[in-house]
N, CA, C and O atoms as a MOPAC input file, in Angstrom:
PM7 MOZYME 1SCF
protein

 N     20.44900 1   -34.57100 1     7.80500 1
 C     20.58100 1   -36.11900 1     7.21500 1
 C     19.81600 1   -37.03800 1     7.82900 1
 O     19.34700 1   -37.96900 1     7.17500 1
 N     19.56500 1   -36.89600 1     9.27200 1
 C     18.65600 1   -37.94600 1    10.10700 1
 C     17.31300 1   -37.62000 1     9.69000 1
 O     16.54600 1   -38.58300 1     9.65300 1
 N     16.74800 1   -36.26600 1     9.30100 1
 C     15.30200 1   -35.98600 1     9.03200 1
 C     14.98100 1   -36.58300 1     7.59500 1
 O     13.82700 1   -36.96700 1     7.40500 1
 N     15.95300 1   -36.69600 1     6.51900 1
 C     15.73600 1   -37.39200 1     5.43400 1
 C     15.62000 1   -38.86900 1     5.74100 1
 O     14.81600 1   -39.51000 1     5.06400 1
 N     16.33400 1   -39.50500 1     6.69300 1
 C     16.34500 1   -40.87600 1     6.87400 1
 C     14.84400 1   -41.17100 1     7.57900 1
 O     14.18200 1   -42.16900 1     7.29400 1
 N     14.44400 1   -40.22600 1     8.47100 1
 C     13.19200 1   -40.26900 1     8.92400 1
 C     11.96300 1   -40.26500 1     8.09300 1
 O     10.98900 1   -40.97000 1     8.35700 1
 N     12.02500 1   -39.52800 1     7.17500 1
 C     11.13900 1   -39.07000 1     6.20100 1
 C     11.01500 1   -40.51600 1     5.25000 1
 O      9.93500 1   -41.05600 1     5.01000 1
 N     12.08100 1   -40.92100 1     4.86200 1
 C     12.11500 1   -42.24200 1     3.90500 1
 C     11.58600 1   -43.50200 1     4.71000 1
 O     10.96500 1   -44.40300 1     4.14600 1
 N     11.86900 1   -43.50600 1     6.04500 1
 C     11.30400 1   -44.49900 1     6.82200 1
 C      9.72500 1   -44.28500 1     7.02600 1
 O      8.96900 1   -45.25600 1     7.06300 1
 N      9.32800 1   -43.14400 1     7.14000 1
 C      8.03400 1   -42.80800 1     7.35000 1
 C      7.30400 1   -43.32200 1     5.99500 1
 O      6.45000 1   -44.20700 1     6.03600 1
 N      7.76200 1   -42.61900 1     4.64800 1
 C      7.18400 1   -43.27100 1     3.45500 1
 C      7.06900 1   -44.66600 1     3.39800 1
 O      5.99900 1   -45.17200 1     3.05900 1
 N      8.14400 1   -45.41600 1     3.71900 1
 C      8.30300 1   -46.92900 1     3.64600 1
 C      7.26700 1   -47.59400 1     4.39300 1
 O      6.63400 1   -48.53300 1     3.90800 1
 N      7.03100 1   -47.07000 1     5.75300 1
 C      5.87600 1   -47.60600 1     6.54400 1
 C      4.34700 1   -47.14400 1     5.93100 1
 O      3.35500 1   -47.83300 1     6.17400 1
 N      4.28200 1   -46.08200 1     5.23000 1
 C      3.21100 1   -45.78600 1     4.74000 1
 C      2.90300 1   -46.81200 1     3.56100 1
 O      1.90200 1   -47.52800 1     3.60000 1
 N      3.67400 1   -46.84200 1     2.67500 1
 C      3.56600 1   -47.80500 1     1.57800 1
 C      3.30300 1   -49.38300 1     1.97200 1
 O      2.39100 1   -50.04500 1     1.47600 1
 N      4.15700 1   -49.83700 1     2.85200 1
 C      3.87600 1   -51.32500 1     3.48200 1
 C      2.80600 1   -51.39700 1     4.20100 1
 O      2.31000 1   -52.52300 1     4.22800 1
 N      2.15900 1   -50.42500 1     4.92200 1
 C      0.69300 1   -50.43200 1     5.64100 1
 C     -0.31400 1   -50.56000 1     4.56600 1
 O     -1.10500 1   -51.50100 1     4.60700 1
 N     -0.35500 1   -49.66000 1     3.56900 1
 C     -1.27100 1   -49.65500 1     2.49000 1
 C     -1.30000 1   -51.01300 1     1.77000 1
 O     -2.40800 1   -51.53700 1     1.65400 1
 N     -0.23700 1   -51.64700 1     1.27400 1
 C     -0.05000 1   -52.73600 1     0.63400 1
 C     -0.56300 1   -53.96300 1     1.50900 1
 O     -1.18600 1   -54.90600 1     1.02200 1
 N     -0.21400 1   -53.83700 1     2.92300 1
 C     -0.70100 1   -54.97500 1     3.63100 1
 C     -2.20900 1   -55.03300 1     3.88400 1
 O     -2.77100 1   -56.11600 1     4.04600 1
 N     -2.91000 1   -53.78300 1     3.92000 1
 C     -4.15400 1   -53.55500 1     3.99900 1
 C     -4.94100 1   -53.94300 1     3.01500 1
 O     -6.02100 1   -54.51600 1     3.16200 1
 N     -4.25700 1   -53.54500 1     1.64400 1
 C     -4.94300 1   -54.20500 1     0.50400 1
 C     -4.99000 1   -55.59000 1     0.09400 1
 O     -5.85200 1   -56.13000 1    -0.60000 1
 N     -3.81500 1   -56.16300 1     0.68000 1
 C     -3.61200 1   -57.65900 1     0.63200 1
 C     -4.56000 1   -58.27800 1     1.43500 1
 O     -5.11400 1   -59.29900 1     1.02800 1
 N     -4.85000 1   -57.75800 1     2.62100 1
 C     -5.80700 1   -58.39400 1     3.33700 1
 C     -7.17400 1   -58.39400 1     2.75300 1
 O     -7.84400 1   -59.42300 1     2.83900 1
 N     -7.69300 1   -57.24000 1     2.11400 1
 C     -9.13400 1   -57.08800 1     1.82300 1
 C     -9.14600 1   -57.76600 1     0.43800 1
 O    -10.25500 1   -58.09000 1     0.01200 1
 N     -8.01200 1   -58.03800 1    -0.36100 1
 C     -8.30500 1   -58.85400 1    -1.46700 1
 C     -8.11800 1   -60.30400 1    -1.37300 1
 O     -8.97000 1   -61.05300 1    -1.85000 1
 N     -7.08100 1   -60.75500 1    -0.80000 1
 C     -6.55600 1   -62.12300 1    -0.53600 1
 C     -7.03300 1   -62.68300 1     0.86300 1
 O     -7.18900 1   -63.88600 1     1.07300 1
 N     -7.21100 1   -61.85800 1     1.63900 1
 C     -7.42700 1   -62.33200 1     3.12400 1
 C     -6.24200 1   -62.82700 1     3.63300 1
 O     -6.30900 1   -63.80300 1     4.38000 1
 N     -5.10300 1   -62.30900 1     3.35200 1
 C     -3.84500 1   -62.57700 1     3.75600 1
 C     -3.73400 1   -61.73200 1     5.21300 1
 O     -3.96200 1   -60.52200 1     5.23700 1
 N     -3.37400 1   -62.45600 1     6.37700 1
 C     -3.42900 1   -61.89600 1     7.52200 1
 C     -2.02700 1   -62.11900 1     7.93500 1
 O     -1.59800 1   -63.26300 1     7.78900 1
 N     -1.05900 1   -61.00700 1     8.54000 1
 C      0.17500 1   -61.16600 1     9.21200 1
 C     -0.12400 1   -60.53500 1    10.48900 1
 O     -0.28000 1   -59.31600 1    10.55300 1
 N     -0.22200 1   -61.36200 1    11.61000 1
 C     -0.58000 1   -60.89600 1    12.83700 1
 C      0.45200 1   -59.92200 1    13.22300 1
 O      1.57700 1   -60.11700 1    12.76500 1
 N      0.26600 1   -58.93600 1    13.96600 1
 C      1.03400 1   -57.81700 1    14.52500 1
 C      1.77200 1   -56.90900 1    13.37400 1
 O      2.40300 1   -55.94400 1    13.80800 1
 N      1.76400 1   -57.07700 1    12.20500 1
 C      2.37700 1   -56.27600 1    11.31000 1
 C      1.93500 1   -54.95900 1    11.34400 1
 O      2.79000 1   -54.07500 1    11.40300 1
 N      0.61900 1   -54.63200 1    11.31600 1
 C      0.09400 1   -53.30400 1    11.05300 1
 C      0.42000 1   -52.38600 1    12.34600 1
 O      1.01800 1   -51.31100 1    12.31800 1
 N     -0.15200 1   -53.10600 1    13.59200 1
 C      0.26700 1   -52.40100 1    14.80200 1
 C      1.92600 1   -51.94500 1    15.04400 1
 O      2.26000 1   -50.81000 1    15.38400 1
 N      2.72600 1   -52.89900 1    14.83400 1
 C      4.04900 1   -52.76500 1    14.67400 1
 C      4.62800 1   -51.67300 1    13.74700 1
 O      5.61600 1   -51.01300 1    14.06800 1
 N      3.94600 1   -51.51000 1    12.54600 1
 C      4.37000 1   -50.42900 1    11.47200 1
 C      4.07400 1   -49.04000 1    12.22500 1
 O      4.93800 1   -48.16600 1    12.27700 1
 N      2.76600 1   -48.88100 1    12.82200 1
 C      2.03900 1   -47.77900 1    13.12000 1
 C      2.95900 1   -47.41400 1    14.61100 1
 O      3.12900 1   -46.24000 1    14.94000 1
 N      3.41900 1   -48.37300 1    15.30300 1
 C      4.08000 1   -47.86600 1    16.50900 1
 C      5.60800 1   -47.38500 1    15.92200 1
 O      6.14500 1   -46.46700 1    16.54200 1
 N      6.19000 1   -47.85100 1    14.98000 1
 C      7.47100 1   -47.38300 1    14.47400 1
 C      7.06100 1   -46.06100 1    13.83500 1
 O      7.80600 1   -45.08600 1    13.93600 1
 N      6.14300 1   -46.00800 1    13.31700 1
 C      5.74500 1   -44.53600 1    12.67900 1
 C      5.58400 1   -43.40900 1    13.76700 1
 O      5.92300 1   -42.23600 1    13.60500 1
 N      4.98600 1   -43.97100 1    14.96000 1
 C      4.77600 1   -43.16400 1    15.96800 1
 C      6.19200 1   -42.65500 1    16.51200 1
 O      6.22900 1   -41.50400 1    16.94600 1
 N      7.22200 1   -43.33300 1    16.52000 1
 C      8.52700 1   -43.08100 1    16.95500 1
 C      8.95100 1   -42.19900 1    16.21400 1
 O      9.51600 1   -41.21900 1    16.69900 1
 N      8.77400 1   -42.34200 1    14.84800 1
 C      9.37300 1   -41.30200 1    13.80600 1
 C      8.45100 1   -40.00900 1    13.99600 1
 O      8.95600 1   -38.96300 1    13.58800 1
 N      7.46800 1   -39.94600 1    14.42600 1
 C      6.56000 1   -38.66400 1    14.71100 1
 C      7.15900 1   -37.97200 1    15.86400 1
 O      7.38300 1   -36.77000 1    15.72200 1
 N      7.50700 1   -38.63400 1    17.17800 1
 C      8.16300 1   -38.10200 1    18.06800 1
 C      9.41700 1   -37.33200 1    17.83800 1
 O      9.66100 1   -36.17800 1    18.18900 1
 N     10.27800 1   -38.29300 1    17.09100 1
 C     11.57600 1   -37.41100 1    16.48700 1
 C     11.11900 1   -36.20600 1    15.47200 1
 O     11.76500 1   -35.16400 1    15.35900 1
 N     10.11900 1   -36.44500 1    14.87200 1
 C      9.87300 1   -35.06900 1    13.94600 1
 C      9.41600 1   -33.87900 1    14.93600 1
 O      9.83400 1   -32.72400 1    14.84500 1
 N      8.52700 1   -34.32500 1    15.85900 1
 C      8.08900 1   -33.21200 1    16.77900 1
 C      9.01800 1   -32.56700 1    17.58800 1
 O      8.90400 1   -31.38300 1    17.90500 1
 N     10.09600 1   -33.41800 1    17.99800 1
 C     11.18900 1   -32.75600 1    18.89100 1
 C     12.03000 1   -32.15300 1    17.90800 1
 O     12.67300 1   -31.18200 1    18.30600 1
 N     12.18700 1   -32.51900 1    16.64200 1
 C     12.99500 1   -31.46000 1    15.72300 1
 C     12.40400 1   -30.27400 1    15.61600 1
 O     13.11500 1   -29.27000 1    15.62900 1
 N     11.06000 1   -30.16600 1    15.49600 1
 C     10.22000 1   -28.94700 1    15.21400 1
 C     10.41900 1   -28.09800 1    16.32500 1
 O     10.62000 1   -26.88800 1    16.22200 1
 N     10.35100 1   -28.87800 1    17.64800 1
 C     10.37700 1   -28.07500 1    19.00000 1
 C     11.92500 1   -27.32100 1    18.96700 1
 O     12.09500 1   -26.12400 1    19.19900 1
 N     12.75100 1   -28.06400 1    18.70700 1
 C     14.13500 1   -27.71000 1    18.63700 1
 C     14.33900 1   -26.40900 1    17.68100 1
 O     14.93200 1   -25.38800 1    18.02900 1
 N     13.88900 1   -26.57700 1    16.73100 1
 C     13.97000 1   -25.61800 1    15.74000 1
 C     13.05200 1   -24.23400 1    15.93800 1
 O     13.28700 1   -23.24800 1    15.23900 1
 N     11.99900 1   -24.23200 1    16.93400 1
 C     11.41100 1   -23.06300 1    17.40300 1
 C     10.16100 1   -23.23300 1    16.46000 1
 O      9.46200 1   -22.22000 1    16.43900 1
 N      9.75200 1   -24.17700 1    15.74600 1
 C      8.45300 1   -24.09100 1    14.81500 1
 C      7.23500 1   -24.34600 1    15.79300 1
 O      6.15300 1   -23.80900 1    15.55700 1
 N      7.37700 1   -25.00300 1    16.67000 1
 C      6.07200 1   -25.13700 1    17.68400 1
 C      6.57200 1   -24.65100 1    19.03000 1
 O      7.72600 1   -24.44400 1    19.40800 1
 N      5.30600 1   -24.50900 1    19.71300 1
 C      5.53800 1   -23.87500 1    21.16900 1
 C      5.60300 1   -25.13400 1    22.21200 1
 O      5.16500 1   -26.23600 1    21.88400 1
 N      6.11800 1   -24.91100 1    23.34700 1
 C      6.22000 1   -25.95500 1    24.48700 1
 C      5.03100 1   -26.69000 1    24.77600 1
 O      5.04200 1   -27.92000 1    24.73200 1
 N      3.99700 1   -26.03400 1    25.07000 1
 C      2.67500 1   -26.68800 1    25.09100 1
 C      2.39800 1   -27.49500 1    24.12800 1
 O      2.12800 1   -28.65400 1    24.44500 1
 N      2.38700 1   -27.14100 1    22.79200 1
 C      1.85000 1   -28.06600 1    21.70500 1
 C      2.93200 1   -29.09800 1    21.62100 1
 O      2.55400 1   -30.17400 1    21.15600 1
 N      4.13200 1   -29.01800 1    21.94900 1
 C      5.20900 1   -30.12400 1    21.91200 1
 C      4.92900 1   -31.14000 1    22.95200 1
 O      4.96200 1   -32.32200 1    22.60900 1
 N      4.63200 1   -30.80000 1    24.29800 1
 C      4.22800 1   -31.52800 1    25.26700 1
 C      2.84600 1   -32.18200 1    25.00000 1
 O      2.76100 1   -33.36500 1    25.33300 1
 N      1.85600 1   -31.65700 1    24.50500 1
 C      0.81100 1   -32.36500 1    24.08100 1
 C      0.82700 1   -33.42600 1    22.89100 1
 O      0.20200 1   -34.48700 1    22.90900 1
 N      1.54800 1   -33.02600 1    21.97100 1
 C      1.73100 1   -33.99100 1    20.84200 1
 C      2.71500 1   -35.35300 1    21.24000 1
 O      2.48600 1   -36.50900 1    20.88500 1
 N      3.83200 1   -34.90000 1    22.04800 1
 C      4.64300 1   -35.89800 1    22.53300 1
 C      3.69500 1   -36.95400 1    23.35700 1
 O      3.70000 1   -38.17900 1    23.23900 1
 N      2.93000 1   -36.20000 1    24.17300 1
 C      2.23800 1   -37.30600 1    25.22700 1
 C      1.05100 1   -38.21400 1    24.44200 1
 O      0.74200 1   -39.34700 1    24.81100 1
 N      0.51100 1   -37.59600 1    23.42500 1
 C     -0.32800 1   -38.32800 1    22.42400 1
 C      0.51400 1   -39.53900 1    21.93100 1
 O      0.27500 1   -40.70700 1    22.24000 1
 N      1.54500 1   -39.11600 1    21.11500 1
 C      2.24200 1   -39.91400 1    20.41900 1
 C      2.95000 1   -40.98600 1    21.30900 1
 O      3.07400 1   -42.09700 1    20.79200 1
 N      3.40600 1   -40.81600 1    22.51100 1
 C      3.89900 1   -41.76900 1    23.37700 1
 C      3.02900 1   -42.74700 1    23.90100 1
 O      3.40900 1   -43.88000 1    24.19400 1
 N      1.81300 1   -42.32000 1    24.03400 1
 C      0.68000 1   -43.11200 1    24.48100 1
 C      0.00300 1   -44.04400 1    23.41600 1
 O     -0.52700 1   -45.13000 1    23.65000 1
 N      0.11700 1   -43.42600 1    22.22100 1
 C     -0.42100 1   -44.13200 1    20.91300 1
 C      0.77900 1   -45.43300 1    20.73200 1
 O      0.38700 1   -46.58700 1    20.56000 1
 N      2.00700 1   -45.15500 1    20.78200 1
 C      3.20700 1   -45.95800 1    20.74200 1
 C      3.03800 1   -47.36100 1    21.56300 1
 O      3.11300 1   -48.51300 1    21.13400 1
 N      2.78400 1   -46.87900 1    22.90100 1
 C      2.41600 1   -47.96600 1    23.91700 1
 C      1.43100 1   -48.93100 1    23.80100 1
 O      1.50400 1   -50.09200 1    24.20500 1
 N      0.28600 1   -48.27100 1    23.09500 1
 C     -0.97000 1   -48.92800 1    22.88000 1
 C     -0.73300 1   -49.74600 1    21.68500 1
 O     -1.08700 1   -50.92200 1    21.77200 1
 N     -0.22300 1   -49.36500 1    20.62600 1
 C      0.28500 1   -50.03900 1    19.54100 1
 C      0.97200 1   -51.25500 1    19.65200 1
 O      0.67400 1   -52.26700 1    19.01700 1
 N      2.10900 1   -51.13800 1    20.64800 1
 C      3.11800 1   -52.23400 1    20.83100 1
 C      2.15800 1   -53.18500 1    21.76600 1
 O      2.24900 1   -54.40200 1    21.59900 1
 N      1.31300 1   -52.71200 1    22.66600 1
 C      0.50000 1   -54.00800 1    23.41600 1
 C     -0.37500 1   -54.61900 1    22.32100 1
 O     -0.58200 1   -55.83000 1    22.39900 1
 N     -0.85600 1   -54.00500 1    21.41800 1
 C     -1.73300 1   -54.67000 1    20.38800 1
 C     -0.95300 1   -55.42200 1    19.68700 1
 O     -1.36800 1   -56.56100 1    19.47000 1
 N      0.16300 1   -55.09700 1    19.22100 1
 C      0.91400 1   -56.04900 1    18.40000 1
 C      1.37100 1   -57.23700 1    19.17100 1
 O      1.20900 1   -58.33800 1    18.64500 1
 N      1.87500 1   -57.16700 1    20.25300 1
 C      2.26900 1   -58.31300 1    21.12800 1
 C      1.10300 1   -59.13400 1    21.58400 1
 O      1.36400 1   -60.27900 1    21.95200 1
 N     -0.19900 1   -58.71400 1    21.62000 1
 C     -1.24300 1   -59.52300 1    22.06500 1
 C     -1.75700 1   -60.23300 1    20.79600 1
 O     -2.19700 1   -61.37500 1    20.92900 1
 N     -1.73900 1   -59.58500 1    19.42100 1
 C     -1.91900 1   -60.14400 1    18.28800 1
 C     -0.82600 1   -61.57800 1    18.17300 1
 O     -1.23100 1   -62.69200 1    17.84000 1
 N      0.54000 1   -61.27300 1    18.50900 1
 C      1.20300 1   -62.22900 1    18.25100 1
 C      1.07500 1   -63.24900 1    19.25600 1
 O      1.42000 1   -64.34800 1    18.82200 1
 N      0.68500 1   -63.25400 1    20.48600 1
 C      0.46200 1   -64.03600 1    21.27200 1
 C     -0.64200 1   -64.99100 1    21.08900 1
 O     -0.63600 1   -66.20600 1    21.28400 1
 N     -1.75100 1   -64.09700 1    20.60900 1
 C     -2.97800 1   -64.73900 1    20.35100 1
 C     -2.77600 1   -65.95200 1    19.17100 1
 O     -3.30200 1   -67.05900 1    19.28800 1
 N     -2.03600 1   -65.60600 1    18.16500 1
 C     -1.53200 1   -66.49800 1    17.10200 1
 C     -0.82400 1   -67.89500 1    17.42300 1
 O     -0.99600 1   -68.97700 1    16.86100 1
 N      0.03400 1   -67.56000 1    18.50200 1
 C      1.07700 1   -68.42100 1    18.99200 1
 C      0.39300 1   -69.61900 1    19.92600 1
 O      0.90300 1   -70.73700 1    20.00200 1
 N     -0.88800 1   -69.22700 1    20.66300 1
 C     -1.55700 1   -70.06900 1    21.47000 1
 C     -2.49300 1   -71.17600 1    20.48900 1
 O     -3.18700 1   -72.04000 1    21.02500 1

């Protein structure tokens, strides 16, 4: 059940991100911090997916540690970008 919910969340994030990018290019509509926030949520869902694959034995421990490390670093970076975009708009 959780994996279906995570999959639906991933697809919603994909669609919203694509619509946001298209809106930016067509109408120059800018929503500060939205895309980095969506991508950081996507990273959290990828962390969950990697953990599930590791628990099911589909990937090795070294591969799991490598992907988790990259996903956590990406999550932190995108959250910093999101916060900095929001702060720059408020100033």
